[in-house]
Structures are given as C-alpha cells and as structure tokens.
C-alpha angles and dihedrals in degrees: 000000000000089000089052093055094045088054091051092050093046091048094054093044089055098045126087115244119270120236110288139195121296092253094054113161118226131203109288093030099072120095109252131219114205109223112208122210117253111243096205146000119316126202121208098232101122094244106102091213097141118105092234092071090068088071096049119109111244119220130176131219101247103160111085135179137158130186102224108030141354113309124259101239103207119167121264135180129197131195133177135188134172145198136177093285108031153026113228120204130187125190119187114187132186105217130170094189119039113205133180123154106149114096100161119099110241087014125122108294087150089078088062133058095298142170117216135191126187121189139181112184094219128070095245142074103261111168096255138066142166119250134205120184122173135171130206091274084059089245107160137211110186126169149141116255123214100194115220088343099166131010088351091299120134120225123212116199106201093179087086098102108166125179114247137143129247131186128190138192128177139183110212138025123302119233097006113122092184098075137050116247129201107216150273144247135214128195124194130195106192115183114228088228087073087077092061112172094037129085107272100161132079088022099161107124092008122125132217129187118241148152130206119205139186124205111199118193112180102180125055094219097041112091092193121085142172117268123206129178137199094227125037120262092204110194093003103087107163103036125064096185105077101118090205087070096054123112126219137259117209119201113227135176095221 
C-alpha cells in the first residue's frame, strides 16, 4: 500500500498541471501562514498548555458558506507548529451546540462538528492532496484526493490510513439541543513520514500548500452545517477541496 501511494505522489509531481479555473492562484499570490518551530515536546490532549504554543501564529476561519440557509458564524482559531518529526495543529472553536453522530471509521464525520486539514507537500496546486477529517468522538476520515481526476470527477482514496494522534476537549454536552454549550478544541500530531514520497526534511524556508476547514453542525437532526475555511475559496462556494484555492504554510525557525 505504501508503494502505491508513493507511486501516486511521484506521478503527480512529474505531470504538468491540468487546466484550472480562471482565477487560478500562482506561487507568490497565495496567503501564507508562518509555521513556527516547536521548542519542546507536545502532547495531543487538546489543552494547548505547552509553552511552544505561545509562539504559534493565530488565524481565524473568516470565510463562511452553507447550502440551505445563512451560515452560523461562530468564532474559530487555528494554530500550527512543526519540528523535524511532526506537524502540530490546534483548533479552538466557539460552539453553542456540540454535535457528533458518526462513529464509523472512514464514515462521514464531516456531517458533524468536525475539524479538517488538507495538505499538499509542495508549494503549488497539483491536482491531489491529503485529507484529515475528525469529529469530537475522534472518528477519522482520512484519504488522498485526486481532484477532477477523470471526466471532471474527483476521486477520494480512503485506503490512506496513516497513524497520527488526536486530542479533544469540550465544554458542554454532546448531542443535546436543549442546552447552550461553550465550545471545543482539537489537537493533531501528524508525523511527517505520513507524506512519504515528498520532501519532508530540511524544511526551514520551504512552503507547502494547505487548507484548514471547520464543519459546524448545530442541530442533532439537521444534516446540513455551516462550513468555514482558513483561506478564501473565491468562486468555489460549496467545495473546499480545489487545491488551486489552498494557501501556503512556510516553515520557520522562529
């Protein structure tokens, strides 16, 4: 299976880009998140109590959309760090109604309150990326996306099942519409070896493309939810996966 994913990654690194949307972003135009280096160990417990997090850049999810009615614009904060072994992500969500229904691995946690991270370990919009989606039960849907791979259809490969750590805390009651909750956090530790086939060493000064997403479902029996993103999707309103809409992360030693 690892050989298969290495071949896929190598294939897309070697191919020219397919035709993209009119508003294609090019290197130098994307917004950039500066990823500080962690100065000590980090535990995936959802608490952000390590000193390294003080140095992390804080960004909010300011781009909202929803399919059936105006979006619920609850506050979010995103932080990211790195070291020679891992990426570290921290999501901090205001949320008045905590919802998590999916319990099946590789199911549909994206229909719940869910944190998502899409990553392409090169600074360009190749038509593939890695996806990580996790709800408050820590139920995961992870995959490789081949964007508009054939006849403009996007292929999700769910057999990508990497090992990574997730920690969650929440303030409120899950799946109870009768009370008002406060919010929840999620912390990821993603080993760099997950991105086998790409350059994951000597990363200082390097740039990768990525997008961070929040799904916000505020009624237990309502399958629709607000979606918010770290970077704008521009003319693409109902799909968060187009890699030509990703921003950049830049690895720093600060």
